[in-house]
N, C-alpha and C positions, 0 to 999 in steps of 0.2 A: 504494499499499500504506499502510495507517495501522497503527502500532504504538503499543500502550498498555503501560505497565508499572505493576503494581500490586503489593501486598504480600499479596494475598489469593489467590494461585495462578494458573494459566493458564486462560483462558477463550477461547472462540470465539464470535463473533456472525454467524450465518448471514446477516444483512441488511447486512453489511459486509465488505469484504476485510480483515479484522483478525487478526493475531496479537498475543495478549496474553502477555506473558512475565513470569515470576517469577523474577528472578536476583539474589537477594539472600542472602547467607549470614551464618551466625551466629545463635545464639540457640536455646534448647531448642524453643521453639514452632515454629521455622523447621524444625528437624532433623525434628520430629514430622510436620509436613506434608509435607516432602520425601519421607521414607521412604513416607507414605501415597501420595504422588504417583506413586512409582515403579511401584506396582502398580494404578494407575488407568488403564483403558483409554482414557478421555475424554482424559486428559492426554497420554498417548502419542500420540494423534491430534492434539492441538493442536500438539504439538512436531513431528510429522511434516509437519503442513499448514504450519507456519511455515518449516521448512526447505526444503519444496518450493516455496514461494512466493518465498523469498529466493535459493534456488539455493545456500544455504550449509551446511555442516555445523557446527552451532551447539553440539551437545550431545555429550558422551560419555555414554552410558547402559549401565549394569550393572545386575544383579539388586540390587544394593545401594546403588548411587548414581548420581545425575545430575549432571553438572558441566559448565560451559561450556568450550568449546574456546577456543583463541586467537583465533579469528575471532570465535566468540560473544562472547567478553569484550569485544573491540574494538567489535562491533556494539552490544553493549549500552550500554556507556559513550557512545558517540556518540548513540545513541537517548534516553538520559536526558538529555543536553544539548540534543537539539533538541526534546524535550518540554517542557523548561524554557523555551527560548526561544519555543516556541509559547504557553505560558502567558503570558509577559511581552508578546508581540505582541498577544495578545487584550485584555489589561488595558490595554495603551497605546492601542488603538484605541478601547476602551470610554470611557476617560478622555477622549480627545480629542473623541469624539462628544458626550460629556456637557458638556464645556467649550463646545464650539460651539453648544450650546442654552442656555447660561448666561446669567445677569444679573449684571454686576459693578458695585459701587457704589465709586466712587474719590472721595476727599476732596481738595480743592486749597486751598492757603493763598494768602493775599493777596500780590500782587506777587511771584508765582512765576514760574519760568522757563516761561512760557507756550508760547514757540515750541518747546522740546525736548519740553514735555509733550504737544503736538500730535503731534509726530512718533512718540513713543511710542504714543499711543493709535492713529495710523493703522497702525503695524507689527502692533499688537495685533489690529485689524479684519482686517487681511490675513490674519493667522493663523487667526482664529476669525471669519469673515465673518458668521455668524449670532448671534454673542453680542451681547449689549445692554449698553452701558456707560453708566452714570448718573455724570455729574460733579458733586458737590454742595460748596458750600463747606464748610471745617471750622471747627469752633467752637474760638475762641482761648481761651475760659476753661478748658475742659476737653477737650481735644482726644482724649486717650487714651480717653475714656469712649465715644466714638463708635465706636472699633473693639471694644472690650470688649462693648458692648451689641448688636453686630452691624448698627449703623445703616451703618458703612462695612466694606467687605472689605479695602480698601487705603487707607492714608492717608500724609501727609508730615509729619515732625516735624523740630524743631530739636533736635541733640544735647543742649544744655543745658536742655531743658525737661522732662526726664524723667529718671528713674533706671532702671537696667537692669530690665526686667520678664521674668520667665521664661516668661510667656504670651505675649509679644509679642516677634516677630523683627524687629529694626532693622537695615537695610543701608544704610550710608554711600554717598551718591551724590556730592555735591559741596559745596563751600563758598561762602557768601556774605559779602562784606565789608558793613560798615555803612556807609551813606551819609545824608547830610542832604539830605532832600527839600525843596525850595524853589520860590518862583515865580521866572522868569527875571530879574525886575527886582529882585531882592533884592541888598542890597550885597555878600553874599557869594557871590553866583552865579558870578563870575570867578575865585574861588579854586580852586587845583589840589587843594588837600585842607585839612582843618580839624582842629584839637584842640577837644576839649570845652570848653576856656576861651574858645576864639574865638566861641562862642554867646552869651557874656555880653551880656544886654540884649536878646536876641532871645526871641521867644515860641515855645514848642514845644507843639504840640496833643498831648494824649493822649485816648484814649477811655474812660478811667475804668474803673469796675468792669463797665461794660457790654460791653466788648469789649477784654480786655487783650493787644492785639497786641504792643505794646513789650515788656512783661515776659514774654510768652509766648516771644519769640525771644531773650530775655536781653540786650538792649541795655542803654544806660544807665539806671538807676532814676531815679525822679522826685526822690529825695533827692540823687543825684550831680548832676543837671541843677541843682536849686535851689542846691547848694553853690557852683557857678560863676556864679551870678548869672542863671540862665535863668528866665523867666517860664513857669510851669507851670499858670497858672490857667485856660487855654483847655481845656474838656473836650468832646468830641464823643460822642454816644451810637453812633456807628459809625464804622467806618475810612472808609467813603464819605464821611461828613460831614467827616472830618479832611481828606481829599483836597480837598474843596471849600474848605475854609478856606485850605489851602496855594495852591490856584490863585488866590484872591482876594488872596493876599499878606499875609494877617492873621496868619499862623503858619508854623512849619517843622515837619517830623516827622523822626525818625531810625528808618531801617528797613533790613534787611539786603536787598541785592539784588546781582546779578551786575554787575560792573563794565563788561561790554560792552553792557549793556542800555540802549536808548534809550526815555524814557518821554515821549511827546508831551505838551507843555504844562508841562513840570517840567524843573528842573535838579537834578542830583544831585552831591553832591561828597563824596568820600571822608572818612571821620571815622577818624583814625589811633589813637585811643586804646583801641580795642577790637579784639581779634583776631576773625578770621572764624568765622562759626558753621556748623557742618556740617549740611547737610540730609540726612535720612534717610527711606527708604521703609519702611513697616512693615505687617505683618500678622499675624494671631494664628497661633501656632505649631500648635495643635491641629487635626487634620484638614485638612492643607494641600490645596487643590484646584488642579488643573492650571492652570486659567486665572488663579489669583492667582499662582502660580509662575512663569508665562509672563510676565504683566505686569512682575513685578519684574525677571525676566531680561533683559528688553527695556530697561527703564530702566537697569539696570546697564551694559548694552552701549553705549546711547547717550551716557551720561555717561563711559565709558572713554576717549573721545577728547576732545581740545581742543574748546572751544567755537567755533563761528562767531560773528559779530556777530549779535546778535538785535534784533528790532524789536518792543516789546510794544505792540501796537495797542491793546489793552483792558486795563483795570484792573478786577479783580473785587472 
């Protein structure tokens, strides 16, 4: 039996086993329609058909009024709730089907937690096996613009590189401490931790205006480095170029990364002078899509638990 509740009166569809019930009180228009319905043979027929189909006495009917019995009131309230659940179930199924056919573009930052990111991606693909996920490098110069322009559906940001934006939703995930990245043969490679002043006389490579990764994650500025006697003359047009210089032993770099991360070919030593930076996942607030919300929720769940030791096999 299928029951529809409307505000337009009672109707019966011959091709469906359907009773349609109008059971709402109040309002002059309703009272006018109800009085008209009392004398309408078709509506009497519908009420009789519904009561016969359910086996319930749902209405008290007189020549002046029609009202619900106690059983009718209970039946009506339950059916309203069931109808609401039905609409919600249909909408949810439609959203899931659409999400499973979607294409999602996710941005990724340099020296990110690639191990956990891979597990987030795997869990998302398990939920939506037919969805296509493109992972692209994020622009360090104007990272938020990729979200606003629609180039990215989801991005990762350092909490200190943006002000709150009512058009973008930011969700904190984890914190990264600053480390000095260096060649294993560096004289500072065996230190347990470093202060900024310990880098006096060392060369720290920056990527200049081409790719402001250091300034994007709000590490020490070039001015702060210069004040303690750090050579900041070495500039690489890309972060990858800077990594090559570090591997060659001609420079160091200061980057945020997990304390548990093992970076093949490099030594990282904690830098004590700067507090950890919070990493956030972000998406546009307007018209949230199920696949975007699901990806963010998976990320939140993954980072709700302590990290296992990671091995970063690849640097992007």
